[in-house]
C-alpha positions as CSV (number, residue, x, y, z in Angstrom):
1,M,5.5,-5.2,-33.7
2,R,5.3,-8.3,-32.0
3,F,6.6,-11.7,-32.4
4,G,4.3,-13.8,-35.1
5,P,2.6,-16.7,-34.6
6,R,4.0,-18.3,-31.0
7,K,5.4,-21.6,-31.1
8,F,5.2,-23.8,-27.9
9,A,7.3,-26.7,-26.7
10,V,5.9,-28.7,-23.8
11,V,8.3,-30.9,-22.0
12,A,6.6,-33.0,-19.3
13,A,8.5,-34.7,-16.8
14,I,7.5,-37.3,-14.1
15,A,8.5,-38.6,-10.5
16,L,12.2,-36.2,-11.1
17,V,14.8,-36.0,-8.4
18,A,15.7,-32.8,-6.9
19,G,17.8,-31.9,-4.5
20,T,18.2,-31.3,-1.1
21,V,16.0,-28.3,-0.3
22,G,18.0,-24.5,1.4
23,G,21.2,-26.4,0.6
24,P,23.8,-26.2,-2.7
25,T,22.1,-28.3,-5.5
26,A,24.4,-30.2,-7.6
27,A,24.6,-29.1,-11.1
28,A,23.5,-32.6,-12.6
29,D,21.0,-32.0,-10.5
30,R,19.2,-28.7,-12.1
31,D,18.1,-30.8,-15.2
32,H,16.3,-33.1,-12.9
33,G,13.3,-31.2,-11.5
34,L,12.9,-28.3,-8.2
35,P,14.3,-29.1,-4.9
36,L,10.8,-28.7,-3.0
37,G,9.4,-31.3,-1.4
38,P,10.0,-35.3,-1.6
39,R,11.9,-36.8,-4.8
40,G,9.7,-38.8,-6.9
41,L,7.2,-35.5,-6.3
42,P,5.7,-35.1,-10.7
43,E,6.7,-32.2,-12.0
44,T,5.7,-30.8,-15.7
45,R,6.9,-28.2,-16.9
46,T,6.1,-25.7,-20.0
47,V,8.3,-23.8,-22.1
48,E,6.4,-21.6,-24.7
49,T,8.2,-17.9,-26.7
50,L,7.4,-15.1,-26.5
51,Q,9.3,-12.8,-29.1
52,P,12.9,-13.7,-30.0
53,G,15.0,-14.0,-26.9
54,V,12.7,-14.4,-24.6
55,T,10.6,-18.0,-23.4
56,L,8.5,-18.0,-20.6
57,T,8.5,-21.6,-18.5
58,T,5.6,-22.7,-16.9
59,I,6.7,-25.3,-13.6
60,V,4.3,-27.2,-11.7
61,R,5.4,-29.6,-9.0
62,G,4.2,-31.5,-6.6
63,E,0.1,-32.7,-5.6
64,S,-1.8,-31.9,-3.0
65,D,-0.5,-33.5,0.7
66,P,-3.4,-34.8,2.4
67,A,-1.1,-34.1,5.9
68,D,-1.6,-30.6,5.8
69,G,-4.4,-28.5,6.6
70,W,-5.7,-25.2,8.1
71,T,-5.6,-24.5,11.4
72,V,-5.6,-21.7,13.8
73,E,-2.7,-19.4,15.0
74,V,-2.9,-17.2,17.7
75,A,-1.0,-13.9,18.1
76,V,1.3,-13.3,21.3
77,P,-0.6,-10.3,23.3
78,G,1.3,-7.2,22.0
79,G,1.9,-8.0,19.1
80,G,2.6,-5.0,16.4
81,D,0.4,-3.1,14.6
82,D,1.7,-2.8,11.2
83,P,-1.0,-1.6,8.4
84,D,1.1,-3.4,5.3
85,P,-0.6,-6.3,4.7
86,D,2.7,-8.5,4.2
87,A,3.8,-7.7,7.8
88,P,4.0,-10.9,9.7
89,P,1.6,-10.9,13.3
90,T,3.6,-11.6,15.7
91,A,3.5,-15.2,16.4
92,V,6.4,-16.7,18.0
93,A,7.7,-16.1,21.2
94,D,9.3,-17.7,24.2
95,R,8.7,-20.9,25.8
96,A,7.7,-18.8,29.5
97,H,5.0,-16.9,27.6
98,A,3.8,-19.4,24.4
99,D,3.0,-21.7,27.7
100,A,1.4,-19.2,29.9
101,L,-0.5,-18.3,25.8
102,A,-1.6,-21.3,25.6
103,G,-2.8,-21.7,29.2
104,A,-5.2,-18.9,29.1
105,L,-6.8,-20.6,26.0
106,S,-7.2,-23.3,27.8
107,G,-8.7,-22.0,30.7
108,K,-11.3,-20.5,27.9
109,G,-12.1,-23.6,26.6
110,F,-9.6,-24.0,23.9
111,A,-7.4,-27.4,23.3
112,A,-3.8,-25.4,22.0
113,R,-0.1,-26.6,21.6
114,V,2.8,-25.5,21.8
115,E,4.9,-26.0,18.2
116,D,8.8,-25.5,18.7
117,V,9.3,-23.1,15.4
118,T,12.5,-24.6,13.2
119,T,14.3,-22.6,10.3
120,P,17.7,-23.8,8.3
121,A,20.9,-21.9,8.4
122,V,21.7,-19.8,5.7
123,A,24.7,-17.9,4.8
124,D,24.9,-15.6,8.0
125,F,22.0,-16.7,10.5
126,A,22.7,-19.5,11.6
127,G,18.7,-20.8,12.4
128,G,18.0,-23.0,14.5
129,S,14.9,-22.1,16.9
130,L,12.8,-19.3,16.7
131,G,10.8,-19.8,19.5
132,F,7.3,-21.3,19.9
133,R,4.5,-21.0,18.4
134,V,0.7,-21.3,19.6
135,R,-1.9,-23.3,17.3
136,I,-5.5,-25.0,18.1
137,G,-7.4,-27.4,16.1
138,L,-5.9,-29.0,12.9
139,D,-9.1,-29.4,9.7
140,A,-8.7,-30.1,6.2
141,D,-11.7,-27.8,5.6
142,K,-11.2,-23.9,5.8
143,A,-14.9,-23.7,6.9
144,A,-14.1,-25.5,9.9
145,A,-11.2,-23.2,10.8
146,N,-12.8,-20.2,10.4
147,T,-15.6,-21.1,12.4
148,L,-13.0,-22.3,15.2
149,L,-11.3,-18.7,14.5
150,T,-14.6,-16.9,15.2
151,R,-14.9,-18.4,18.7
152,V,-11.1,-17.7,19.0
153,R,-11.8,-14.0,18.0
154,A,-14.7,-13.6,21.1
155,A,-13.1,-15.2,23.8
156,G,-10.5,-12.0,23.2
157,F,-7.6,-13.7,21.4
158,T,-6.4,-11.9,18.3
159,A,-5.5,-15.0,15.9
160,S,-5.8,-15.9,12.2
161,A,-6.3,-19.0,10.4
162,V,-3.8,-21.1,8.2
163,F,-2.7,-23.5,5.9
164,T,0.1,-26.1,7.1
165,G,2.0,-26.3,3.7
166,W,2.7,-22.5,4.4
167,E,5.7,-23.3,7.0
168,G,8.3,-24.6,4.9
169,A,8.1,-28.0,6.3
170,S,10.9,-29.9,3.7
171,T,7.6,-33.6,4.0
172,D,4.9,-31.0,2.0
173,R,4.4,-32.6,-1.4
174,G,3.2,-29.1,-3.1
175,P,1.5,-28.3,-5.3
176,W,3.9,-25.2,-6.0
177,R,3.8,-23.4,-9.3
178,V,7.1,-21.7,-10.9
179,Q,6.5,-19.2,-13.8
180,V,9.9,-17.8,-15.6
181,L,10.5,-15.3,-17.9
182,T,14.8,-16.1,-19.9
183,I,15.8,-13.8,-21.6
184,D,19.2,-14.4,-24.0
185,P,21.1,-11.6,-24.9
186,K,21.9,-13.3,-28.3
187,K,18.6,-13.5,-29.5
188,F,17.4,-10.6,-27.7
189,R,16.3,-7.3,-29.6
190,G,13.7,-5.9,-27.9
191,D,14.7,-3.8,-24.8
192,L,14.8,-4.4,-20.9
193,V,13.4,-1.7,-18.8
194,G,12.7,-0.8,-15.6
195,D,9.8,1.5,-15.2
196,F,8.0,3.5,-12.1
197,G,5.1,5.1,-14.0
198,P,4.3,8.7,-14.5
199,D,6.3,9.4,-11.2
200,V,7.9,7.8,-8.6
201,E,5.4,9.1,-5.8
202,Q,2.3,7.0,-6.9
203,R,1.2,3.3,-7.7
204,E,0.4,1.6,-10.4
205,T,0.0,-2.8,-10.9
206,T,2.5,-3.9,-13.2
207,S,0.1,-4.8,-16.2
208,V,-0.7,-1.1,-16.2
209,L,2.9,-0.5,-16.3
210,A,3.5,-3.0,-18.7
211,R,0.2,-1.9,-21.1
212,A,1.4,1.6,-21.1
213,R,4.8,0.3,-22.1
214,N,3.1,-2.2,-24.3
215,A,5.5,-4.7,-22.8
216,T,5.9,-8.8,-24.3
217,A,5.9,-9.3,-20.4
218,G,6.7,-8.0,-16.8
219,V,7.0,-8.5,-13.1
220,N,6.9,-6.3,-10.3
221,A,10.1,-5.3,-8.9
222,G,12.1,-3.2,-5.8
223,F,10.2,-2.9,-2.5
224,F,8.4,-0.1,-2.3
225,L,6.3,2.5,0.4
226,L,2.7,1.5,0.5
227,D,2.1,3.1,4.1
228,P,1.7,6.9,3.7
229,A,3.5,7.4,7.9
230,A,6.7,6.2,6.3
231,G,6.9,8.7,3.1
232,A,5.1,8.5,-0.3
233,P,3.5,5.4,-1.2
234,G,5.3,4.4,-4.0
235,D,8.6,5.4,-3.5
236,P,11.0,2.9,-3.7
237,A,12.5,1.9,-0.4
238,G,16.0,1.5,-2.1
239,L,18.2,2.0,-5.7
240,G,16.2,3.1,-7.8
241,V,17.9,3.6,-11.8
242,Y,15.8,3.8,-14.4
243,D,17.9,4.7,-18.1
244,G,20.5,5.7,-16.2
245,R,19.1,8.5,-14.5
246,L,19.2,8.1,-10.0
247,L,15.9,9.1,-8.7
248,S,15.9,6.6,-5.6
249,E,19.1,6.6,-3.5
250,S,20.3,2.5,-2.3
251,T,19.6,1.2,1.3
252,N,23.4,1.5,1.9
253,G,24.7,-2.6,1.7
254,R,21.9,-3.8,0.0
255,P,21.8,-6.2,-2.5
256,V,19.9,-4.7,-6.1
257,F,19.6,-6.2,-9.7
258,T,21.3,-4.3,-12.3
259,F,20.6,-5.2,-16.1
260,T,21.2,-2.7,-19.5
261,A,18.1,-2.2,-22.0
262,D,20.0,-4.7,-24.2
263,A,20.1,-7.7,-21.3
264,R,24.0,-8.2,-22.4
265,H,24.9,-7.4,-18.9
266,A,23.2,-8.1,-15.7
267,G,23.6,-9.5,-12.2
268,V,23.3,-8.6,-8.7
269,D,24.9,-5.4,-7.2
270,R,25.3,-4.2,-3.6
271,Y,26.0,-0.5,-4.5
272,S,26.2,2.8,-0.8
273,W,25.3,6.2,-1.8
274,T,26.4,9.5,-0.3
275,G,25.2,13.3,-1.8
276,K,26.0,16.7,-1.5
277,V,24.6,19.9,-2.1
278,S,27.7,22.6,-2.6
279,G,27.6,26.7,-3.4
280,R,29.1,29.8,-1.2
281,G,32.0,27.9,-0.1
282,T,29.8,25.6,1.5
283,T,29.0,22.0,1.3
284,L,26.5,20.1,2.9
285,P,25.9,16.3,2.6
286,L,23.0,14.8,1.1
287,D,20.1,12.5,2.6
288,G,18.2,11.2,-0.2
289,I,17.1,11.5,-3.5
290,N,13.0,11.8,-3.8
291,R,11.7,10.7,-1.0
292,V,9.7,12.3,2.3
293,P,12.4,14.4,3.9
294,G,13.2,12.5,8.4
295,L,11.4,8.9,7.4
296,V,14.4,6.3,6.0
297,R,12.5,3.1,4.7
298,N,14.0,-0.2,5.3
299,C,16.8,2.3,6.9
300,G,20.4,1.6,6.0
301,G,20.9,5.5,5.7
302,T,23.2,7.8,7.1
303,H,25.1,7.7,10.4
304,D,22.3,9.6,12.2
305,D,19.5,7.4,11.3
306,R,17.1,6.0,14.3
307,P,17.6,3.3,15.4
308,T,20.1,2.1,13.3
309,S,22.2,3.4,9.9
310,R,22.4,-0.3,8.9
311,P,19.1,-1.7,6.9
312,L,16.3,-3.2,8.4
313,H,13.7,-4.5,6.7
314,D,9.8,-3.2,6.9
315,T,11.5,-0.4,9.2
316,T,11.3,3.2,9.1
317,C,13.9,5.0,10.6
318,T,14.2,8.3,10.9
319,D,16.1,11.3,11.3
320,P,14.3,15.3,11.9
321,D,17.6,16.6,10.3
322,E,17.8,16.3,6.6
323,L,18.9,18.0,3.0
324,V,16.8,15.8,0.2
325,A,16.8,16.7,-3.4
326,F,13.8,16.1,-5.9
327,T,13.5,15.8,-9.6
328,A,10.2,16.8,-11.4
329,D,10.3,12.6,-12.3
330,Y,8.9,12.3,-7.9
331,G,5.0,13.6,-8.4
332,A,2.7,17.1,-8.9
333,E,4.1,18.7,-6.1
334,T,6.9,17.8,-3.6
335,P,6.5,17.2,0.1
336,S,5.6,20.1,1.7
337,G,5.7,20.7,6.1
338,P,8.0,22.5,7.9
339,G,11.0,23.7,6.6
340,V,13.4,25.1,4.1
341,E,13.5,24.1,0.1
342,A,15.2,26.0,-2.5
343,V,13.7,25.7,-6.0
344,L,16.6,25.6,-8.4
345,D,16.3,25.7,-12.2
346,R,18.5,23.6,-14.9
347,Q,21.7,25.5,-14.5
348,G,21.7,25.2,-10.5
349,R,20.2,28.8,-9.8
350,V,18.0,29.2,-6.8
351,T,15.0,30.2,-7.9
352,E,12.7,30.2,-5.2
353,V,12.8,29.9,-1.5
354,R,9.9,28.3,-0.3
355,E,9.2,28.4,3.9
356,P,7.4,25.6,4.6
357,R,8.5,24.2,1.8
358,G,5.9,22.0,-0.8
359,G,4.8,22.7,-4.1
360,A,5.3,22.2,-8.0
361,L,8.1,22.3,-10.4
362,P,8.9,23.9,-13.1
363,A,9.7,21.6,-16.5
364,G,13.4,20.8,-15.9
365,A,13.7,22.2,-12.4
366,R,14.6,20.0,-9.6
367,S,15.1,21.3,-5.7
368,V,16.5,20.4,-2.1
369,Q,14.4,20.6,1.1
370,G,15.6,21.1,4.1
371,T,14.5,20.0,7.8
372,G,15.6,20.9,11.4
373,T,19.2,22.2,11.9
374,G,19.4,21.4,7.4
375,A,16.9,24.0,7.1
376,A,18.7,26.2,9.1
377,A,21.6,25.3,6.8
378,L,19.9,25.4,3.6
379,R,18.2,28.8,4.0
380,A,21.8,30.4,4.7
381,M,23.3,28.7,1.6
382,A,19.8,29.4,-1.0
383,V,20.0,33.0,-1.8
384,P,17.6,33.5,-5.2
385,G,19.9,33.3,-8.3
386,A,22.8,31.5,-6.0
387,R,24.3,28.4,-8.3
388,L,23.9,25.2,-6.4
389,A,25.7,21.6,-7.8
390,V,23.9,18.6,-6.4
391,S,25.5,15.6,-7.0
392,G,26.1,12.4,-5.4
393,H,27.8,8.6,-6.5
394,L,28.1,4.9,-5.8
395,T,30.3,2.8,-4.1
396,D,30.6,-1.1,-4.1
397,E,31.0,-3.3,-1.6
398,R,34.1,-3.0,-1.0
399,G,34.0,0.5,-0.7
400,R,35.3,1.9,-4.5
401,P,33.7,4.2,-6.6
402,A,31.1,2.3,-8.7
403,H,29.5,3.9,-12.2
404,V,25.5,4.1,-11.8
405,P,24.2,1.4,-13.8
406,Q,21.6,1.5,-16.7
407,M,19.2,0.4,-14.7
408,A,18.4,-1.1,-11.1
409,A,15.8,-2.3,-8.8
410,N,16.4,-3.1,-5.3
411,G,16.1,-6.5,-3.5
412,G,17.2,-8.4,-0.5
413,P,18.4,-10.6,0.4
414,E,21.2,-12.1,-1.8
415,L,19.4,-15.3,-2.9
416,V,22.9,-17.1,-5.1
417,R,26.7,-16.3,-5.4
418,D,28.9,-17.2,-7.6
419,G,26.4,-20.4,-8.7
420,R,25.5,-21.5,-5.2
421,P,22.6,-20.7,-2.1
422,H,24.0,-17.6,-0.2
423,V,21.2,-16.1,1.6
424,T,22.2,-13.0,3.5
425,P,19.3,-12.1,5.5
426,Q,21.0,-11.1,8.1
427,A,23.5,-8.3,5.9
428,D,20.2,-7.2,4.9
429,G,18.4,-6.7,7.4
430,M,15.6,-9.4,8.1
431,V,16.4,-10.8,11.1
432,R,15.2,-8.4,13.6
433,P,17.2,-8.3,17.3
434,G,14.2,-9.7,19.9
435,D,11.4,-10.1,17.4
436,P,11.9,-13.4,15.5
437,S,8.2,-13.5,14.4
438,F,9.5,-11.0,11.8
439,Y,11.5,-13.5,10.8
440,Y,9.3,-16.6,10.9
441,G,7.0,-14.8,8.5
442,W,8.8,-13.4,6.1
443,A,11.4,-15.4,5.2
444,A,11.3,-18.8,7.5
445,K,7.5,-19.3,6.2
446,R,6.4,-19.6,2.4
447,N,5.4,-16.4,0.4
448,P,5.2,-15.5,-2.9
449,R,8.1,-14.5,-4.2
450,T,9.3,-12.5,-7.4
451,I,13.6,-13.1,-7.8
452,A,15.1,-12.0,-10.4
453,G,18.7,-13.6,-11.3
454,V,21.3,-14.2,-14.0
455,D,22.7,-17.8,-15.5
456,G,25.2,-19.4,-16.6
457,H,25.0,-18.5,-20.5
458,G,24.7,-14.7,-19.5
459,R,21.3,-15.0,-19.4
460,I,18.4,-12.8,-17.5
461,M,16.0,-14.9,-15.6
462,L,13.1,-13.4,-13.8
463,A,10.6,-15.6,-12.0
464,T,7.6,-15.4,-9.7
465,V,6.1,-18.5,-7.5
466,D,2.6,-17.8,-6.5
467,G,1.6,-18.5,-2.6
468,R,-0.5,-18.3,0.3
469,A,-3.3,-20.6,-1.4
470,V,-3.7,-23.9,-1.3
471,D,-2.5,-25.1,-5.2
472,S,0.5,-23.1,-4.8
473,L,2.4,-23.2,-1.1
474,G,5.1,-20.7,-1.9
475,L,8.7,-20.8,-1.0
476,S,10.2,-19.6,2.0
477,I,14.0,-17.5,2.0
478,A,16.1,-20.5,1.8
479,E,13.9,-22.5,-0.9
480,S,14.0,-19.5,-2.5
481,A,17.9,-19.6,-3.1
482,A,17.4,-23.7,-3.6
483,V,14.8,-22.7,-6.8
484,A,17.2,-20.2,-7.5
485,D,19.9,-22.5,-7.9
486,S,18.0,-25.8,-9.5
487,L,17.2,-23.3,-12.5
488,G,21.3,-22.6,-13.1
489,M,21.3,-18.9,-11.9
490,E,24.6,-17.8,-11.4
491,S,24.1,-15.1,-8.8
492,A,20.3,-13.8,-7.8
493,V,18.4,-11.8,-5.1
494,N,14.7,-11.7,-4.2
495,L,12.8,-8.7,-5.3
496,D,9.4,-7.7,-3.8
497,G,7.1,-10.3,-2.9
498,G,3.8,-11.2,-1.3
499,G,1.0,-9.6,-2.6
500,S,2.8,-8.0,-4.8
501,T,4.8,-11.3,-6.6
502,T,3.3,-10.9,-10.6
503,M,3.9,-11.6,-13.6
504,V,2.2,-10.1,-17.1
505,V,2.1,-11.7,-20.2
506,D,0.8,-10.2,-23.2
507,D,-1.2,-7.7,-21.0
508,K,-2.9,-10.4,-18.9
509,V,-2.0,-10.9,-15.5
510,I,-0.9,-15.2,-16.0
511,N,0.2,-15.8,-12.3
512,H,-2.3,-15.7,-9.4
513,P,-1.8,-12.6,-6.7
514,S,-2.5,-13.3,-3.4
515,D,-4.0,-10.2,-2.6
516,A,-7.7,-10.6,-1.4
517,T,-8.3,-7.2,-3.6
518,G,-6.4,-9.2,-7.2
519,E,-3.5,-7.4,-8.8
520,R,-1.6,-4.8,-6.1
521,P,-0.4,-1.3,-7.3
522,V,3.4,-1.3,-6.4
523,G,6.0,0.8,-6.8
524,D,8.3,-0.1,-10.4
525,A,8.4,-3.3,-13.0
526,I,10.8,-4.8,-14.8
527,L,9.3,-5.2,-19.2
528,V,10.5,-6.8,-21.8
529,L,9.5,-4.6,-24.1
530,P,9.1,-5.9,-28.5
């Protein structure tokens, strides 16, 4: 039963004092506005009680900046073709290639300019100059920029129209729109849950997931697969734990947001996962849980994965020789393809050996699939009637055994640690060697963001920030850390953002998702239940 008529409290603050963007924010400044743009920008805050122990704070900061406008950004020839709509274009090059591109544009009659792209230092990345971008024109009118864009594309160049307010300059005046759900465990009597929908492999919108659970509120959660070439769309691209059931292995070493259903325990943790299958006197290492064998999105898997076993964001590592365990949560059928699959009953007895692999699992059953050399090893072990034991465990960032949390949503990079900004894109795979365009588009530029954290009073905070719009610029990763810190988060992590960023309250999407098609189906969500 829902908490009755809502109580509203409005707090308006004008000409607030803000801290320094991208750096530590003094505790004394935390109640004086978000650290975005110059000091003295207007800021309003509206606080609404959703149910006992749950509030929604809407913050609008800044104002339209006449210095910002629309420009045409030209991609470096030979750029990527990632189907992910959030994949950054290849827009940053060394000076020589940028000058050559500008010269080619000039030869076609375009007045191109070359700009140095810089980014602030964070905890594990030195920042500084990322390289150079090439742009044409600057107009307050998007239609005029689109007309120019059409001409540039007709001349044979790959380009896009971008708003300069999305660059991340500290002089921008905004505006920004931030919404924060705060769950106070001292007053909260509902349940806080992670939810992936009917099965792991399918995607649903945050609003659909919220409606199915009669949730008071919710936000999108972890990174997930979008491209079928990378695996099953909807599958979490990292650790996924729901009601104490570990249904997706970790991107080893990357941060996750963990919490309990009563909201009394939460935090940002780093885990690694290892698994094994044992039987008939043999033990074999497992590579994963509930994912297409051979494809490891965001990497961070086992030592034989290629090109790396370290986290590498929005990259699909490969391994032809794998053993992957499945539960009935995965979907209607396990992935099909070459290899072997051993179907196990509740007691772990082999009831069927499939070759090729793939098919439906009986109620309560699970399976193990093997590919490459893993198929040969599993074939020798999986004799009908034999018992196989499938197990796995987590270790913390110090390598110590760790209990499986009640709930966990994958994320990265870390934003705040011990009450201070602590941004870790290098460790978490957002810095790609030889590819400055990725960091530029994904981390340095402003995008929609979803943030999870815990404040000094033990309250859980789930924030969304609209972006890719002129009425809300979004945040860079460094700005995300500064904002999380200024909101009082003692620990915080970046969840999936971009077009995934969504907040739902009372069955309505209350933010403005950035995809042109509207709300994006996602892998999972964090939901506040009555």
